[in-house]
C-alpha positions, -999 to +999 in steps of 0.1 A: +416-606-853+393-578-861+406-543-866+407-520-835+380-493-833+385-456-830+375-444-795+365-409-785+367-404-747+350-370-748+327-353-773+295-333-775+272-347-802+244-322-794+267-293-802+285-310-830+254-317-851+248-279-852+280-275-870+280-307-889+246-323-896+261-355-909+282-360-877+264-392-866+267-407-901+304-400-900+308-416-866+291-447-877+310-449-910+343-446-891+331-470-863+339-446-835+330-457-800+324-425-780+316-412-746+290-384-752+289-355-727+256-338-718+250-310-694+213-304-699+182-326-702+179-317-739+215-327-746+211-359-727+179-369-745+196-363-778+226-384-768+204-412-754+184-413-787+216-417-807+228-444-783+196-464-788+197-459-826+233-472-827+225-505-812+232-532-823+244-524-858+268-494-851+296-485-828+284-477-793+277-442-781+278-439-743+257-412-728+273-393-698+258-365-677+268-338-653+265-301-644+294-286-662+316-265-639+312-234-661+274-235-658+271-215-626+289-186-642+275-189-677+239-192-664+244-166-636+232-191-610+243-179-575+232-208-554+237-246-554+200-251-546+191-237-581+207-269-595+185-292-576+166-304-607+198-312-625+213-331-595+181-350-591+182-359-628+218-371-624+208-394-595+178-408-615+200-415-645+225-433-623+199-453-605+183-464-638+218-472-653+213-449-682+247-432-680+281-447-686+299-421-665+294-390-644+309-361-663+321-338-672+325-324-637+353-306-620+365-271-618+371-242-641+391-212-627+402-198-660+389-163-655+374-140-628+338-149-636+345-186-632+365-180-600+336-162-584+316-194-586+343-216-571+322-223-540+294-236-561+318-257-582+331-272-550+296-283-539+287-296-574+319-316-576+313-332-542+278-342-553+290-356-585+319-375-569+296-390-543+272-401-570+299-418-590+311-436-559+275-446-548+268-461-582+303-474-591+305-451-622+336-436-638+341-399-633+350-376-662+369-345-650+373-310-665+400-291-646+412-258-660+437-240-639+425-262-611+447-292-606+453-282-569+416-287-564+418-323-578+446-333-554+425-321-525+401-350-533+427-377-538+415-399-510+380-401-525+391-402-561+412-434-555+379-451-546+364-444-580+361-471-606+380-448-630+389-412-632+391-399-668+408-365-673+393-348-703+419-330-723+445-336-697+454-301-683+483-309-659+520-316-660+538-350-663+547-348-626+511-342-616+499-371-636+525-394-621+516-382-586+479-391-592+489-426-602+512-429-572+483-420-549+464-450-562+439-432-584+428-453-614+435-423-637+433-422-675+446-392-694+428-381-726+444-361-754+430-345-785+440-320-811+459-300-785+489-323-790+491-309-826+489-273-815+525-270-800+512-274-764+546-285-751+535-299-717+505-318-732+529-333-759+554-343-732+527-360-711+513-378-741+548-391-749+558-403-714+527-415-696+522-452-693+506-466-725+478-482-705+467-448-692+462-430-725+429-421-742+420-401-774+393-376-777+380-349-800+360-327-776+340-322-808+332-295-818+352-275-793+388-284-799+395-278-836+428-285-854+448-256-866+430-238-894+397-255-888+365-242-872+355-273-854+367-307-843+351-340-854+354-377-854+377-378-884+404-360-863+410-392-844+433-407-870+456-377-869+455-376-831+466-413-831+494-407-856+506-377-836+504-397-803+524-425-819+551-402-833+555-384-799+559-417-781+584-430-807+605-399-804+605-401-766+615-438-767+643-431-790+656-403-768+653-424-737+673-453-753+698-428-767+698-447-801+687-437-835+666-468-844+630-470-853+607-479-824+580-503-834+549-482-824+526-471-852+491-456-852+474-490-858+491-505-827+484-474-807+447-476-817+445-511-803+460-499-770+437-470-768+406-491-775+416-514-747+421-485-723+387-470-733+369-502-726+386-505-692+380-469-683+343-469-692+336-505-683+325-514-718 
């Protein structure tokens, strides 16, 4: 049986190459299958070119596209109609089957500037969700201080092929509630589980194994002491995920024996989950 491949459920190749020109060479050398997020036409064109170059000799790169929920505030766009070109592009890419998922979309209510654009984020999210449903595409969600917004759309989300939560921002109880509501949810974790984020670590440890994904969010989620994240981080993320789950299993069983779950086995599980989530 061939060795499992690394999988990166969320990264930004267009931004990463600015920090690390050899990023694509590293991805191919490591054999990382990744879902590449793009929020502009320029970013998408770059990701699509990488995707074409990778076939058939290298690990797949899956282009994804959406209007990022921070964009209305960052670009000082006061009306939804000013995103008509981007929304038309999303529909075209979906019709032409050029995207693997709609995302990242969702909500960002982290600060006052973002909260002022909540009404535009609402409208964008509905558009993106409807596009995903119309074309049977997975939905990649960014939700910062906005899990209550996600639950408001539960009835529609459970109709999605898959809902991938980038850098899972919620609690263990919230994740379990999404699954109970019939949402085909996958929870992605990156370097944050090595940064003493207690709730993320707990979620990573206790969620069902078939719901877990790994990501780098490269270059935006660096390990401690680093300036960027990259594909090479996936090994440490897998090792940390495995350790957290071993510790949780030992606590649950109330025994001090080694639980047979190592990074190699976790890697196989994560690859299977990735392929299921992104329909690869």
